[in-house]
Each structure stands twice: as structure tokens, then as C-alpha cells.
C-alpha positions in Angstrom: 99.5 103.8 93.4 99.4 107.6 93.9 102.9 108.9 94.6 104.2 105.5 95.5 107.5 104.6 94.0 107.9 101.1 92.6 111.6 101.5 92.8 113.7 104.0 94.7 115.5 105.0 91.6 112.3 106.3 89.9 112.7 109.6 91.8 115.3 111.7 90.1 115.6 113.9 93.1 118.8 115.8 93.2 121.2 115.4 96.1 121.7 119.2 96.0 118.4 119.6 97.7 119.7 118.0 100.8 123.4 118.9 101.2 124.7 115.4 101.9 127.9 116.2 103.6 127.5 115.3 107.3 127.7 118.1 109.7 131.2 118.5 111.3 129.8 119.0 114.7 127.2 117.2 116.8 123.6 118.1 116.4 120.3 117.5 118.3 117.5 115.7 116.6 114.0 115.4 117.9 112.6 112.1 116.7 108.9 111.5 117.2 107.4 108.0 117.4 104.7 105.9 119.1 106.2 105.2 122.5 106.4 101.9 124.5 108.2 98.9 123.2 108.3 100.2 119.7 110.1 103.4 120.6 112.5 101.3 122.7 113.3 99.2 119.7 114.2 102.3 117.7 116.2 103.7 120.6 118.2 100.5 120.9 118.6 99.7 117.2 118.9 103.3 115.7 119.3 106.1 118.2 122.1 104.7 120.4 124.3 103.5 117.5 123.7 106.8 115.7 124.6 108.8 118.8 127.7 106.7 119.3 128.7 107.2 115.6 128.1 111.0 115.4 128.0 112.4 118.9 124.5 113.7 118.2 121.8 114.0 120.9 118.5 112.4 120.1 115.4 113.6 121.9 112.8 110.8 121.6 109.2 112.1 121.8 105.9 110.2 121.6 102.6 111.0 119.8 99.4 109.2 118.9 99.7 109.5 115.1 97.9 111.7 112.6 99.1 114.9 110.9 97.5 117.6 113.1 100.7 118.4 115.1 103.0 118.3 112.1 100.6 120.5 110.1 100.3 123.0 112.9 104.1 123.3 113.2 104.6 123.7 109.5 101.8 126.3 109.1 103.1 128.3 112.1 106.7 128.2 110.6 107.9 126.8 113.9 109.0 123.2 113.2 110.4 121.5 116.3 110.1 117.9 115.1 113.0 116.7 112.9 111.7 113.2 112.1 108.3 111.6 112.5 107.4 107.9 112.3 104.2 107.8 110.2 101.7 105.3 108.9 101.6 105.1 105.1 98.2 106.8 104.7 99.6 109.8 106.6 102.8 109.8 104.5 100.6 110.0 101.4 98.4 112.8 102.8 101.3 114.7 104.3 103.2 114.6 100.9 100.1 115.7 99.1 99.7 118.6 101.5 103.3 119.6 101.2 104.0 119.3 104.9 106.7 116.7 104.5 110.0 117.2 102.7 110.6 115.4 99.4 113.4 113.0 99.9 116.3 112.1 97.6 115.5 108.4 97.8 117.9 107.4 95.0 120.6 108.1 97.5 119.6 105.2 99.8 122.5 102.8 100.4 122.7 99.3 99.0 121.9 96.3 101.1 124.8 94.6 103.0 124.7 91.9 100.3 125.2 94.5 97.5 121.6 94.6 96.4 120.6 98.1 95.1 118.2 99.8 97.4 115.4 99.9 94.8 115.5 96.1 94.7 116.3 95.5 98.4 113.3 97.4 99.8 110.0 95.5 99.7 107.8 96.8 97.0 105.7 99.8 98.1 107.9 100.7 101.2 109.8 103.7 99.7 107.8 106.8 99.0 108.8 110.2 97.6 108.4 111.8 101.0 109.1 108.8 103.3 111.2 105.7 103.8 109.7 102.6 105.3 111.4 100.7 108.1 109.0 98.1 109.4 106.1 95.9 108.5 103.6 95.6 111.3 100.1 94.3 111.9 97.1 95.1 114.0 95.9 91.8 115.5 94.0 90.8 118.6 95.1 88.9 121.6 93.4 87.3 124.6 94.3 86.4 128.2 94.7 82.6 128.2 93.7 82.4 131.8 90.2 83.6 131.0 89.2 80.8 128.6 89.6 77.0 128.6 89.6 77.2 124.8 90.5 80.5 123.3 89.2 82.3 120.2 90.7 81.3 116.8 89.1 83.7 114.2 88.3 87.4 113.8 84.6 86.5 114.1 85.4 85.1 117.6 86.5 88.6 118.7 82.9 89.8 118.2 81.2 86.8 119.8 80.3 87.9 123.3 78.2 84.8 123.9 80.9 82.3 123.3 83.7 84.5 124.7 82.1 86.9 127.3 84.1 89.8 128.7 85.3 93.3 127.8 87.1 94.1 124.6 89.8 96.6 123.9 89.8 98.5 120.6 91.7 101.5 119.2 89.7 104.7 119.2 89.7 105.1 115.5 87.7 104.0 112.4 90.7 102.5 110.8 91.1 98.8 111.3 88.0 98.5 113.4 85.8 98.8 110.3 87.9 96.2 108.4 87.8 93.8 111.4 84.0 94.3 111.7 83.4 93.4 108.0 85.7 90.4 108.1 84.0 89.2 111.3 80.7 89.6 109.5 81.8 87.3 106.7 83.3 89.6 104.1 86.4 88.0 102.5 89.7 89.9 103.1 90.1 90.7 99.4 86.6 92.2 99.3 86.8 94.4 102.4 87.7 97.7 100.8 85.3 97.3 97.9 82.6 96.7 100.4 83.7 99.6 102.6 83.7 101.9 99.6 79.9 101.7 99.5 77.3 103.3 101.9 75.9 99.9 102.5 79.3 98.5 103.4 80.0 101.3 105.9 76.6 100.8 107.5 77.2 97.0 107.7 80.6 97.7 109.5 79.0 100.0 112.0 76.1 97.6 112.6 78.7 94.9 113.5 80.6 97.4 115.8 77.3 98.1 117.5 77.4 94.5 118.9 80.5 95.4 120.9 80.0 99.1 121.6 78.8 98.7 125.2 81.5 96.2 126.0 84.5 98.0 124.7 87.4 99.9 126.4 88.8 102.3 123.8 92.6 102.8 123.7 94.6 105.5 121.9 98.3 104.9 122.6 100.0 101.6 121.5 101.3 100.8 124.9 97.8 100.6 126.4 96.3 97.3 125.1 98.9 95.0 126.7 98.3 96.9 130.0 94.5 96.6 129.7 95.0 92.8 129.3 97.5 92.6 132.2 95.2 94.6 134.5 92.2 92.5 133.7 90.2 95.4 132.3 89.6 93.4 129.1 89.7 89.7 128.2 90.9 90.4 124.7 92.0 93.4 122.8 93.2 94.6 119.4 96.8 95.7 119.5 100.0 96.1 117.4 101.7 92.8 117.1 105.0 94.1 118.3 103.6 95.4 121.6 102.1 91.9 122.2 105.5 90.3 121.4 107.1 92.4 124.1 104.4 91.4 126.6 104.5 87.7 125.7 108.2 87.1 125.1 109.9 89.7 127.3 107.4 90.1 130.1 106.1 86.5 130.1 102.4 87.6 130.1 99.8 84.8 129.5 98.6 86.3 126.2 97.9 84.5 122.9 97.8 86.3 119.5 95.1 85.5 117.0 96.6 86.2 113.5 93.4 85.5 111.5 92.3 88.7 109.7 95.4 90.6 110.7 95.6 94.0 109.0 99.2 94.7 108.0 100.9 98.0 107.3 104.2 99.7 107.2 105.7 102.6 109.1 108.0 105.2 107.6 110.3 108.0 108.5 109.2 111.5 107.2 110.8 114.9 107.7 108.4 117.8 108.4 108.8 120.6 105.9 111.0 123.3 107.3 113.0 121.2 109.7 116.2 123.1 110.6 118.2 119.9 110.6 116.8 118.2 107.5 120.2 117.3 106.1 121.1 115.5 109.3 117.7 113.9 109.6 118.1 112.5 106.1 121.5 111.0 107.1 119.8 109.4 110.1 117.1 108.0 107.8 119.7 106.4 105.6 121.5 105.0 108.6 118.4 103.7 110.4 117.0 102.0 107.3 120.1 100.1 106.3 120.4 96.3 106.4 121.9 95.9 109.8 119.9 98.5 111.7 116.6 97.0 110.5 117.7 93.5 111.4 118.8 94.8 114.8 115.4 96.3 115.5 113.8 92.8 115.1 115.8 91.7 118.1 113.7 94.1 120.2 110.2 93.9 118.6 108.6 91.5 116.1 108.0 93.9 113.2 109.4 92.7 109.9 112.2 94.8 108.3 111.4 96.5 105.0 114.7 95.4 103.5 115.0 91.8 102.1 118.7 91.7 103.0 117.8 92.1 106.7 115.8 88.9 107.0 118.7 86.4 107.0 120.2 88.4 109.9 117.1 87.9 112.2 117.5 85.2 114.8 115.5 82.0 114.0 113.7 82.2 117.4 112.2 85.5 116.5 111.1 84.8 112.9 107.8 82.9 113.9 106.7 86.1 115.7 106.9 88.2 112.5 103.6 89.2 110.9 104.8 87.7 107.6 105.7 84.3 109.0 103.8 81.8 106.7 101.6 80.4 109.5 100.6 83.9 110.5 99.9 85.2 107.0 97.1 82.8 106.0 94.3 85.3 106.0 95.9 88.8 106.0 94.5 92.1 104.8 96.9 94.8 103.7 95.8 98.3 104.8 94.7 100.2 101.7 96.6 103.5 102.2 94.9 105.2 99.3 91.4 104.4 100.7 92.3 105.9 104.1 94.1 108.9 102.5 90.9 109.6 100.6 88.2 108.6 103.2 89.9 108.8 106.5 88.6 112.2 107.6 85.0 111.3 106.6 85.0 107.9 108.3 86.7 109.1 111.5 84.1 111.9 111.7 81.4 109.3 111.4 83.2 107.0 113.9 83.5 109.8 116.5 79.8 110.7 116.1 78.9 107.0 116.5 81.0 106.8 119.7 79.2 109.8 121.1 75.7 108.6 120.2 
């Protein structure tokens, strides 16, 4: 896997590059994430304890993903974001482009149980430019008040005859193409091989054609639960943690369908040229330790990237995790290399398809 570290210790990155001594006085960090329930989980589990420990001020800002804003700041020499929560494909691309700092990941702390970091982090969640915090999934959910018997499979999401009504989908090629192929009968383990061919791409768009006129397109993660709640759609794709918040905390009559879930990780990255990179690195170490990752699971149902965090998660919350055995029967792991290589091309085609 290109640039992916199989163990944190592989990277012999000198501590000198980052000046590890904590700053003597309080600083201000601008931390950029995805808003809504997810940002709230970070604020409660990471930001508030960090501020209490250090006296730092944390400005929490939202964005809709991608590298455009980070790239623009770095190229202009005016970096105002100190930490960005990124998807793995963007971590890879940003590292390749040199717009993220290389991190001294061998300095990550041990787990609370004494397990070295390189063994404690789930394989593939520590990168030379980013450190993973959560495992999350894109799934779909429906309003249980709209159907006597609800959908059960990813194919049902595309079945307007059996389950009439508007759908909600993210305004992006990523995940939609995977869902379309699985709904069209492609096994999960064959999806990316299929999508790597012109015929496979055409097949995915042909399947998306069946929903195009009945879809409300969303961009921010907080939108899908609201679309369901407002009755604008009867089912929608969404991040599982946003649905957890709506179902468990807001008592909404929604049901998640886990079949065909596409799972991924999110990571912290530091834009190249951050004026507070040393402090940002200390924050990454703090927010990705055993306790902080377990604490985040109290606020949102995204799985922690450290194995030592799982025993600390309340039993009532574990069934809502993407990796719970009953939820993980037909999953598809997002292929970050595929999207790093083909994301621009497929998004361009997707946008042209939307406009046609």
C-alpha cells in the first residue's frame, strides 16, 4: 500500500523535526472537521479535555472534505488551519503533493494497557502524514413510518417500485458508484476490479440513472438525517455516526441498513506550514490515545482505531459500531489507492452526469 505504514515504528522520523517540548504558554489551534454530531464528539472527547489540560483555545471549523482549501492555503503561504480531519484517500494525495506535514509517528504513545502504538493501532490506520482516529461507514437508513416492511439490502435502496419515494445521496462519485455496483449484483470483493474498467464505470452510472430523477443530493454530513426528519426523502445514504445521533439521542424513527456498508477511516493531518505544528502534533498524540478514542464512542458510533480502546466502550454502544459482527456481514472497505488515483477523473464524470 503506497505510503501506508504497517507499523508506526517503520517511520524513522526524527523528533527534532517537531520540537516536542510543549509550549509554556497557551496557544490557539484551528481544528477543521465535518460539523454536526461528529464535530461535537470531537469537541467533547478531545477539545474540551485538551483545553482544560493546556489552557489552549480551540477554534472548531467545518468543511465538506477534499484538498482544495488546504492546497490553496499552502500554495499561498498563508496557512490558517492547524489540523484537518481527512479521509484516507485525501491523506494519501495530500502527502504525495507535499501539502501535509510528515509526522513523527514513532512518537505516538503506548496504549493504556502498555501495548506499543504500532501494535495497538488497527493495521492501516497510521500514515506517514496522518494518524487515524475513527472507523466509520457510509450506510443507508430509512424512515420506518413510511414502510410496513422496510428495505433489507443495498439493492432495495435502488428499488423504486418496491420502495417508492425520494432518495438522498452524497453529491460525489465516491461510495455512490460502489453502492450502484453492489446493488446491481457485483460482489463486494469484486467492486473495485469492476470499477477499474470502462465497462464497470458505465455499469455503475447506468444503475445510478435509475435513481437520478428521484434523488436529493447532499454535501454536508449533517444533512441526511435532516432530510429524513423533514420528510424530503424516505431513505438516504449517510455516515453511520450521524444516524446513531438521530436514532439514539434524538429518538428519530430511522432504521439503518448495514448491508453493503462502505467503511473507511478518518485521520488527523497538519497542513504544511502550520505556525503551530508542534502544538498540533501534541494534540494529535493526546486525541488519539486510548482514553480519548474510547470517550469519543460515547458521543458517536464510530469505532476507535486503537484496540486498547474497545474494552472501555459501554456495552450498550458496541452494537451500533460499524464493526459489530452482525453489522459487518457484507462490508466493503473503501479502496483509498483507487480513489487517490481515479478520484478526480470519476468526480469529473459524475459532475458531468449530474449536469446532463
